[in-house]
Every structure is written in C-alpha cells, then in structure tokens.
PAZAPA-4460 file (N, C-alpha, C; in steps of 0.05 Angstrom, whole numbers, plus 32768, in hexadecimal, padded with zeros to 4 digits):
% residues 132
    n_x    n_y    n_z   ca_x   ca_y   ca_z    c_x    c_y    c_z   seq   type   mol
   8574   86BA   85CF   8564   86A2   85D2   8560   8694   85B8     1      M     A
   8563   867A   85B8   8560   866A   859F   8543   866B   8596     2      A     A
   8540   8668   857B   8525   8666   8570   8519   864C   8578     3      G     A
   84FE   864A   8576   84F0   8632   857C   84E0   8629   8564     4      T     A
   84D7   8610   8565   84C6   8604   8551   84B2   85F2   855F     5      F     A
   849C   85EC   8551   8488   85DB   855D   8490   85BE   8559     6      K     A
   8492   85AF   856F   8499   8593   856E   8481   8583   8577     7      F     A
   8479   8570   8566   8463   855E   856D   846B   8541   8569     8      E     A
   8465   8530   857C   8469   8513   8579   844D   8506   857B     9      M     A
   8448   84F6   8566   842D   84EA   8564   8431   84CC   8561    10      V     A
   8420   84BD   8570   841F   84A0   856E   8405   8499   8560    11      S     A
   8401   8480   8559   83E7   8479   854E   83CF   847F   8560    12      P     A
   83D4   8480   857A   83BE   8484   858D   83B9   84A1   8594    13      E     A
   83CE   84B1   8595   83CA   84CD   859F   83E3   84DE   859A    14      R     A
   83E0   84F8   85A1   83F7   850A   85A0   8406   8506   85BA    15      V     A
   841F   84FE   85B8   842F   84F8   85D0   843C   8511   85DC    16      L     A
   8443   8524   85CA   8452   853C   85D3   844D   8552   85BF    17      L     A
   8447   856A   85C9   8444   8581   85B7   844F   8599   85C7    18      S     A
   8468   85A3   85BF   8475   85B8   85CD   8483   85CB   85BA    19      I     A
   848B   85E2   85C4   849D   85F4   85B5   84B9   85EB   85BD    20      D     A
   84C9   85E2   85AA   84E3   85D7   85AF   84F9   85EA   85A4    21      A     A
   8510   85E8   85B1   8528   85F6   85A8   8539   85E5   8596    22      E     A
   8539   85CB   859B   8548   85B8   858A   853D   859C   858F    23      Q     A
   8541   858B   857B   8539   856F   857D   854F   855E   8570    24      A     A
   8559   854A   857E   856C   8537   8574   855D   851E   856D    25      M     A
   855E   8517   8553   854D   8501   8549   855E   84EA   853F    26      V     A
   8556   84D1   8546   8565   84B9   853C   855A   84B0   8521    27      P     A
   8565   84BC   850C   855D   84B5   84F1   856B   849B   84E8    28      G     A
   855F   848E   84D4   856B   8475   84CA   8586   847A   84BC    29      V     A
   858A   8492   84B2   85A3   8499   84A5   85B7   84A4   84B9    30      E     A
   85AF   84A7   84D2   85C0   84B3   84E7   85B0   84C7   84F7    31      G     A
   85BA   84CE   850F   85AD   84E2   8520   85B0   84FD   8513    32      D     A
   859B   850E   8517   859C   8529   850D   858F   853B   8522    33      F     A
   8599   8554   8523   858E   8568   8535   857F   857D   8526    34      T     A
   8567   8584   8530   8556   8598   8523   8555   85B1   8535    35      V     A
   8559   85C8   8528   8555   85E2   8535   853F   85F1   8525    36      F     A
   8536   8607   8530   8523   8618   8521   852F   8620   8506    37      A     A
   851F   8620   84F1   8528   8627   84D7   8535   8611   84C7    38      G     A
   8533   85F8   84D1   8540   85E1   84C4   8534   85DD   84A8    39      H     A
   8545   85D4   8496   853B   85CE   847B   8528   85B7   847C    40      A     A
   8515   85B6   8469   8501   85A0   8469   850F   8585   8466    41      P     A
   8505   8571   8474   8511   8556   8474   84FC   8542   847E    42      L     A
   84FC   852B   8472   84EC   8514   847B   8500   84FD   8480    43      I     A
   84FE   84F1   8497   8510   84DA   849D   8501   84C4   84AB    44      S     A
   8508   84AC   84A4   84FF   8495   84B4   850F   8495   84CE    45      A     A
   8504   848A   84E3   8511   8489   84FD   851C   846D   8502    46      L     A
   8532   846B   8510   853C   8451   851A   8538   8451   8538    47      R     A
   8539   843A   8545   8536   8439   8562   854C   844A   8570    48      P     A
   8543   845A   8583   8556   846A   8592   8548   8480   85A2    49      G     A
   8559   8492   85AD   854E   84A8   85BD   854C   84C1   85AD    50      L     A
   8534   84CC   85AE   852F   84E6   85A2   852F   84FA   85BA    51      L     A
   8540   850E   85B8   8542   8522   85CD   8537   853D   85C4    52      E     A
   8524   8548   85D4   8518   8561   85CD   851F   8575   85E4    53      V     A
   852A   858C   85DC   8531   85A1   85EF   851E   85B8   85EC    54      T     A
   8512   85C1   8602   8500   85D8   8602   8508   85E9   861A    55      S     A
   84F9   85FF   861E   84FE   8610   8635   84FA   8601   864F    56      A     A
   84EA   85EC   864F   84E4   85DC   8667   84FA   85C8   866D    57      A     A
   850D   85C4   865A   8522   85B0   865E   8523   859C   8647    58      G     A
   8532   8587   864C   8536   8572   8638   8525   8559   863E    59      K     A
   8518   854E   8629   8509   8536   862C   8515   8521   861A    60      R     A
   8518   8509   8624   8521   84F2   8614   850A   84DF   860F    61      Q     A
   8506   84D9   85F6   84F0   84C7   85EE   84FC   84B1   85DE    62      I     A
   84F6   8498   85E6   84FF   8481   85D6   84EB   847D   85BF    63      F     A
   84F6   847B   85A7   84E5   8475   858F   84EF   845B   8583    64      V     A
   84DD   844A   857B   84E5   8430   856F   84E6   8433   8550    65      K     A
   84D3   8441   8545   84D2   8445   8528   84BE   845B   8523    66      S     A
   84BE   8464   850A   84AB   8479   8502   84B8   848C   84EE    67      G     A
   84AE   84A4   84EC   84B8   84B8   84D9   84B9   84D3   84E6    68      F     A
   84CC   84E4   84DD   84CD   8500   84E6   84CA   8511   84CD    69      A     A
   84B8   8525   84D0   84B3   8538   84BB   84BC   8553   84C5    70      D     A
   84D1   855F   84B9   84DD   8577   84C3   84D8   858E   84AF    71      V     A
   84D0   85A5   84B9   84CD   85BD   84A9   84D9   85D4   84BA    72      N     A
   84DB   85EC   84AE   84E8   8602   84BC   84DC   8608   84D7    73      A     A
   84C1   8605   84DA   84B4   860C   84F2   84A7   85F6   8502    74      G     A
   84A9   85DD   84F7   849C   85C6   8505   84AC   85AD   8501    75      T     A
   84AA   859B   8515   84B4   8580   8513   849D   856E   851D    76      V     A
   8495   855C   850C   8481   8548   8513   848D   852D   8512    77      T     A
   848C   851E   8528   8496   8503   852A   847E   84F1   852C    78      V     A
   847C   84DE   8519   8468   84CA   8519   8475   84B0   8522    79      L     A
   846F   84A8   853B   847D   8491   8547   846A   847A   854C    80      A     A
   8472   8462   8543   8461   844B   8549   8463   8444   8566    81      E     A
   847B   8445   8571   8480   8440   858D   8491   8456   8599    82      T     A
   8488   8462   85AE   8497   8478   85BB   848F   847A   85D8    83      A     A
   84A3   847F   85E9   849D   8484   8605   84B2   8496   8611    84      F     A
   84A9   84A6   8624   84BB   84B9   8632   84CD   84A9   8645    85      D     A
   84E7   84AB   8643   84FA   849C   8653   84F5   84A1   8670    86      V     A
   84EE   84B9   8678   84EB   84C0   8694   84D3   84B1   86A1    87      A     A
   84C0   84A9   8690   84A7   849C   869A   84A6   847E   8697    88      D     A
   84BB   8472   868C   84BA   8455   8685   84C2   8444   869D    89      V     A
   84B5   842D   86A0   84BB   841A   86B5   84CD   8404   86A9    90      S     A
   84DB   83F6   86BB   84EC   83E0   86B2   84DB   83CA   86A5    91      S     A
   84C2   83C6   86AE   84B1   83B1   86A2   84A9   83B9   8685    92      S     A
   84A5   83D3   8681   849F   83DD   8666   84B7   83D8   8654    93      Q     A
   84CF   83DE   865E   84E7   83DA   864E   84EA   83BC   8648    94      I     A
   84E5   83AB   865B   84E7   838E   8657   84D3   8385   8641    95      A     A
   84BB   8390   8641   84A7   8389   862D   84B1   8392   8611    96      E     A
   84BC   83AA   8610   84C6   83B5   85F6   84DE   83A4   85EC    97      E     A
   84EF   839B   85FE   8506   838B   85F6   84FC   8370   85EC    98      I     A
   84E8   8364   85F9   84DD   834B   85F0   84D1   834E   85D4    99      A     A
   84C3   8364   85CF   84B8   8369   85B5   84CD   836C   859F   100      G     A
   84E3   837A   85A7   84F9   837E   8594   8508   8364   858E   101      A     A
   850A   8353   85A3   8516   8339   859F   8505   8327   858C   102      E     A
   84EB   832A   858F   84D9   831B   857D   84DC   8326   8560   103      A     A
   84DF   8340   855D   84E4   834C   8543   84FE   8342   8537   104      D     A
   8513   833F   8548   852C   8335   853F   852A   8318   8535   105      L     A
   851B   8308   8544   8517   82EC   853C   8508   82EA   8522   106      D     A
   84F5   82FD   851D   84E5   82FC   8505   84F1   830B   84ED   107      A     A
   8507   8318   84F1   8513   8329   84DC   8519   8318   84C3   108      A     A
   8513   8324   84AC   8516   8316   8493   852F   831E   8484   109      K     A
   853C   8335   848C   8554   833E   847E   8566   834D   8491   110      D     A
   857D   8355   8487   8591   8362   8498   8587   837D   84A3   111      D     A
   8578   838C   8493   856D   83A6   849D   855B   83A2   84B4   112      D     A
   8549   838F   84B2   8536   8389   84C9   8545   8380   84E1   113      E     A
   8559   836F   84DD   8569   8365   84F4   8578   837C   8501   114      R     A
   8583   838E   84F1   8592   83A5   84FC   8580   83B7   850C   115      T     A
   8568   83BD   8502   8556   83CE   8511   854D   83C1   852B   116      L     A
   8547   83A7   852A   853E   8399   8542   8554   8398   8557   117      A     A
   856D   8392   854E   8583   8391   8561   8589   83AD   856C   118      Q     A
   8586   83C2   855C   858A   83DD   8566   8575   83E4   857B   119      T     A
   855C   83DC   8577   8547   83E0   858B   854E   83D2   85A5   120      A     A
   8557   83B9   85A3   855F   83AA   85BB   8575   83B8   85CA   121      I     A
   858A   83C0   85BB   85A1   83CD   85C8   8599   83E8   85D5   122      D     A
   8589   83F8   85C7   8581   8412   85D2   856F   840F   85EB   123      R     A
   855D   83FB   85EA   854B   83F6   8601   855B   83EC   8619   124      L     A
   856E   83DA   8614   857E   83D0   862B   858E   83E7   8637   125      R     A
   8596   83FA   8628   85A6   8410   8632   8595   8423   8644   126      A     A
   857B   8421   8642   8569   8432   8652   8568   842B   8670   127      L     A
   856E   8412   8676   856C   840A   8692   8578   83EF   8696   128      G     A
   8572   83E3   86AD   857E   83C9   86B4   8576   83B5   869E   129      P     A
   8588   83A3   8699   8584   838F   8684   856B   837F   868C   130      K     A
   8556   8381   867B   853D   8375   8682   8538   835B   8674   131      A     A
   8549   8353   8661   8544   833A   8653   855D   8328   8654   132      A     A
***
C-alpha cells in the first residue's frame, strides 16, 4: 500500500478539504507536478487548472484559479483564492467563473496576466458546455 500524507485545501473563507491522500497532481505555474508521501519541500504558485487528489475513497478533481501550494514530506497545503469541486459545480457557476475570467482578460496589464486569464477561460470551458 502506498504511503499517505495530509492534504488540506484552504480558501479565504474556510477549509475546503482535509484528507489523507496517496497522491496529488497540482497545476503549478512552472508546470504540473505530482506529490507523493515523502516529497521534497516545495512552494509553488498555482495556475488555473484541475488539481486531482487521490485517496482511499477515490479521486477528486478540484478546479483552482490561483493560489499557492506548500509541500512537505508529510503534508500538502493548498491556499486557493478560488476553488470548487468539479463534481459539485453547476453550469451557471461555470458561466459566472468564465465571465469573471473574461473580465480579468480585458483588464490584463501584461502578457503574464493575459496568459493566466486565457488559461482560466480555456480550463473552465473544458469543464462543461460552452457557457459564454
């Protein structure tokens, strides 16, 4: 049996998820990375995308728009400004998120901001029917 680590996802409002995980696939700004128990310490900013957490109960997919991941040998803490469980999201919620990302794209001041906003739009549209 694979080792486990404590995985916690926190938003500004509350703890969104706290479980013993076997692995976590994280969308970092430098590229996706997978965390297993015993991982070397790492801090990464997040880019818009799906964070997948595997535990004994199965796999959960969580959309994150931005934030940070703090990885240690026995814990992973994700601080997410915007996050929602893909299994629980409605098409109207996705439409609202796309509208917000499009507003971010219009307000972007440089190429990095434009890239992150466009990435959010693309990832959100991939979650369900085109809402915008």
